N, C-alpha and C positions, 0 to 999 in steps of 0.2 A: 649501470648498477643492476644487479640481478634482483628479481622479485623477493627472494629469500633474504638477501642483504637489506633491502629496503624495509621489509617488515621487521627484521631484527633490530634495526636502528631506531625504530619508532616505538613508542609506548602508549598505545591507545588506551583511553579511559575504560576501566572495567565497570561493569554494572554493579549497582549496590542499591540498597533500600533508600528511598528519598530521605534527605537530611532532616534533622529536627529543626524546629523554629529558631533555636538559639544560634544556628550556624548561618543564617541567611545574610546577616550583615546589612549595611546601608542600602546597597543596590536592591537586595531582596525585599527589604522593608518598603522601599519606594514602589517597587513593582506590585507588592501586595496591596498597598494603598490605592494604586491606579486601578487594579482589578476590582477592589471593593467599591470604589467610586463609580465604576461602570456598571457593576452588577446590582448594587443596592437599590437604586431607584426603580429598576425594572422588577426586581424580586419583591420589593415592597408593594408595587402595584398589583402584581400577581396574587400576593397574599391578601391584600385588601379586597380584590375581586373574587378571591377564593377560587382560583381556577389554575389549571395546568397551562403553562405557556404554549402558545401555538408553535408548530414546527418552524414557521417562517421567522417568528420572533427569536427563537433559540438560535437559528442559523445566523441571523443578523448580529446577535450578541456575540456569538463565537467569532465571527469574522472581525468584529470591532476589537476583540481582545488580543488578536495577533497570533503568532506562530503556534503556540501550544494548542490553543483552542481550535485553530484551523485544522491542525492535525487530528485532534479529537473528532472534529466534524467529519473529516474524511474517513476516519475509522467507523463512525456511525453509518455513513453512506455505504460502506462496503460490508456491513455486518447485519444482514437481514435475519440471521439466525439468533441475534441478540436483542436488537432494538425494534420498536414498533414500526410498521411499514410506512406510516405517514412521515415519520422522522427520517427514515432511510431515504425516502423519495425526496424530501425537501433538502437534505444535506448533500444530495447529488449536485446541488448548485453551489456548494461551499467552495469558493474560489481561493486558490493559493496563488494569488497575484498581488504582490505588495510592491510599493514604490522602490525603485533602485536607490542604493546609497551612492553618494558622489564618488567620482573616479579617484579623487585624492585619497579617500578612505580605502578604496580597493587597492590602490598602489601601495599604501602603507601596510596593509595586511599581507600582500604578496611578499614585499621586501622583508617584513618581520618574520614571516613563516619560512621563507626560503633562505634567509640570512645573506642576501646579496641584492645589489641594486637591480631595478627592473631591466635596464639596458644590458645587463650581463646574462640575462635569460632569454629575453624576447627582442626580436628586431622591431616588432610593432605589436601593440595591443590596442584594440578599439576602445575608446572611452565610453562608447554607447553599448550597453549590454544587449545581448541577443534575447535574453529572458531574465525575469526577476521573480523569485518566489520568496516564501517566508524565511527559509533557512539560508539560501544562497542566490547569487546571480551569476550569469554566464557571459563571458566576453570572448569574442573572436580574437585570435592572435597569430603571429608568425614567429616561430623560433629562430634563433640565430642560424640554424641549419637551413632555413627556408621552408620548413614543414609547416603546413597549415594546421592549427590546433584550436581547441576551445579551452578556456580556463574557467573553472568553477570556483568561485570565491565565497567563503562563508561570511555572512554578515556579522558585524561586531555585536557581542553580547548575547548571541543566540543561546549558547549553552547555559549561561547564567539565567536567562529568562525561562528556559525550559525547566531548569532545576527548581527555580522559585515557584513557577506555576504548578509543577507537579507536587511540590510540597503543599501548596494550597489545596489542591485536589485531594491529596492524601489526608490532610486534616479534615476536609469536608466529609470524606468517606468515614473517618473515625467518628465524626459527629453523627452521621446518619446511622451508624451502627448502634448508637446509644438511644436515638429517638424514634427509629423505625422498627417496629416489631417484626420478627420472622425474616429479617434481612439476611441474605446469604453473604455473611461477612467475608468469608474466604474468597468468594467469587470476585467481589469488588476489589479486595486487596490485591489479588492476583492480576486483575485487569490493569490496575494502576501500575503495578510492577512491570508488566509486559509492555505497556505503553511507554513507560519511562525508559526502559532499555532500548526499545525500538527507536525512539526519538534520539537518544544519545548515539545510537549506531548511525543514524542518518547524518549526524554532525561529524562523524569520523571519516574523513576522506582517505586516510591511510587504509582503513578497512574497505572502503569502496574500491580503491585501486586494486586491492588484493582480490576482491570479488570479480572484477573485470578480468584479471589474470587467470583466475581459476575457471571462470566460465569459458574463456577462450580455449583453455586446455581441454575442457569437456568437449567443445565443438571439434577441436583437432583430433582428439582421441576417437571420437565417434564418426570421423570422416564427413562431418557436416559442412558443406561449402555454401549452403543456401542462406545461412544466417551468420552474421558477424557482430562483434562488439568492438567499441573503440579501444585502441591500444593506449594505455596510460603512459605518459612520459614521467618516469620515476625521478629523474633529475630535477624536474620542475614541479614536484608535488610534495605535499606534506599534509599535516592533519587538517588545515583549513584551506588548502589550495590543491586543486586537482586539475592537472593539465593532461589533455588526452586528444587523440586523433579526431579531426573534424570530419563528420559525415555530411555528404551532400545528397539530398533527396527530398521526398515529400512524406507527410503523415499518411499512414495507411487508411485514414478516413477522409482524406481530401479528394472527393470524387472527381472534380474537374482536373486537378493535377494528375491524378492516377490515369485518367483517360489520355491526357496529353503525353504521358510517359511511354505509352505503347506496351507496357508490361501487363501481365495477367495478375490483377490484384487479388482475385480469389485464390489462385495458386500460391501467391506470396503469403496470404493469410494462413492457408493450410500448412505451409512450410514453417511459419512462425509457431502455429499451434502445436504441431508435431514435435518441434524442437523443445518447446516448453514442457510438454507432457513427458518427453524423454528425460528432461532434467530432474523430474520428480524422483526417478529411480537411479539415474546414472551420474548425477552431479551431487555435490555435497549440499547444495541449496538450490532454490528456484527463485526467479525474478518475481517479486511480490507486488509489483506496481506497474504492470505492463499495460498502462492506458494508452490512448491514441497518441499522446505527446511523447511517449517513450518507445514507439514502434514506428520505424521509418522504412519506406521502400526506397532504396538507394538508386542512384542513377544507373548503376551497373546491373540492376535487377535483384541484387541481394536484399535481404531484410536486416535492418540494423536494430538491435536491442540496445537502448541507452538508459542511463541513470540506474545504477546498481546500489543506490543508497539503502533501499529497502529490499531485503531478501528474506525468504522463509526457509525453514527446515522442517521436514515432515518425516515421521517414522514410517517405514514401509508398511507396518500394520495399519496405521491410520489411513494412508493412501489406498490400501487394499479395501478397507472398510468403506471409504468414501466412494470408491469405484462401484462397490456392490450396492451402496445406497442409491446412487444415480441409476444404475441398471435396474434396481428394484422399482424405482419411481417410474422409469420408462415402461416397465411391465406391470405396474400397479400391484406388486407383490408386497403386501403390508407386513407380513411376518418378517421377511428379510429386511425391510426398511427399519423395523423396530430393532432387530438384532444388530444391524449396521450402526444405527444411532448410538446404541450402547457401546459398541466396539470403538466408535470414534470418541465419545465423550467420557467425562469423569463424573461419577456419582458417589455420594457418601452413604447411600442406603440401598437396600435391595429393591430392584425394580421388577414389577409384574410385566413381563414381556408381552404376554397375551393381551393384557389390558392396554398396553401402549399400542400394540398393533390394531386393536379395535378403535382406539382414538384416531389413529392415522387414517384408518378406513373411513371413519366418520368425516374427517377433514376432506378427503377426496370426494365424499358423497355430496358435500355442500359447496364445493368450488364451482364457480360459474361455468368454467370451461373444463371439460373432462378429458379432452384429447391430450395424449402425451406430447404432441407437437407444441401445444400451448404451454405445457409445463416446463419442458426441457429443450425444446427446439427453438428455431428462429423463424418458423413460418407461421406462427399463430397471429391472431389479430391483436393481441396485447403484447407490447414490447417488454413488459416487466413481469412476465409469467414466472420466471425463475425467482425473482425477488419476492413476489407474492407467496410462492410456495415455501421458500425457505423461511420467511417471516412466520408463517403459520406453523411449520415444523419446529421452528425455534421456540415458539410459545408452548407447544406441546412438550418439548424437551424440558423446558424450565419447570413446567408443572410436575414433572417427574424427578426434578432435582438433577437433571443431566446438564453438565456444563461442557461446552465444546472448547477444545484448545485453540489458541490463537492461530496455529498452523492451519487448522481447518477453515477458520475465518478468512485467512489470506488466500487459501485455495479457492474458496467460494467466490471471493471477490474477482479472481481472475476468470472463473467460469462466467460470471456476469459480464465481464468485459468481452470475452469471446462470443458470448451469446449475442451481444449487440453488434460486434464486428460482422458476424455471419449474416445478421439481418440486413446489414448494409451492403456487404460485398458478395455474399452467396445466398440471396434470399430463397427461402424454401428448404435450405439444407438443415439437417438435424445433426447437432454435434455428436449425438449418440448413435446415429444410424447412417452416417456417411462414410463410404469406403476410403475417402481421402483423409480421414482423421484416425490416427492411431492413439487411442487413449492410454492403454496400459502397455508399457514397453519394458 
């Protein structure tokens, strides 16, 4: 089956505004009651003590509430330009590791989604999952052709839970609009909308298969042989089941395994980074969640990008402004920083660029470490220099009514990942000053 035929036969769910309460039904009502029973005792204690919940308390609550709130937690962890640094740091620990569902349920989902018995698709499928997260779990399998694959199976009720939870969040934001003065209502509503669509996209494995196909075309068209993505098997895939080529290798952050492999880990990292930067301008989208679990050094020396459930799309003008922002930070050019922030963000009122530049200069004047290497490189004494800087810049932006688009947040998240990878695999290297890195392609 061709990729175009595969996509034409499927009808992935389109994004829309969260449903109204009347549409939730029994399942949604039960979920709302479960959420309320988990949140109410903690919220009551915080109100009685008249205090803001500690970051660790919020993280633990989010983890206990399941898939939607785990995803929200991960969004907080990757958004230092939006949320306070102490919450960003704490939510780095927000784990997306949930218990696996029984294999009998996995079998039922596969057979229902593919419309045929398991033994008509697979010669063998391991009952024990290779990994289990909030949305899906992954099983090793062998096709009837003998090809080794992995099968990503969506857990039951995930979409319904996401929709119900997002409805609850949507209602809470409407309540906040009424009781909190001077709240940026549009900003919160837009954030909920973006999260809602992003989470639904992660649940659509037809779309993920299409992402794999398109990214592979980008690699082929650019003559890139150092990076590969798994080839999806379209005959054994659908909206809740994604079967794809199995990769063999090690995580790019597993130092012992990297040494044993005999490959140059630093070179592999730079290949991965340059591929990702090229995708910003040469591909229709970029991989928006390239953490260590989704980046593999394969046995043959190639780098594997896996898990294309979360992708981002960025306007060329926003990427150009982002590039100028980081270059300006590296050179401590405050006027260009201010102009770039305005070019990246959205504001509802006129902004005094000179005043913004002065505030940025004041920020740099009070940072503990003034060296550019601390702020944007990997050789500084603090591993979270980029996080600290972007948290501070985000606070300044908010004070001027500047709201950054989600594409910038996703972009920044990957910069944070790369910053940490370089600290591990190429200590002392600077992402903005190393000849091996080609940022703007």
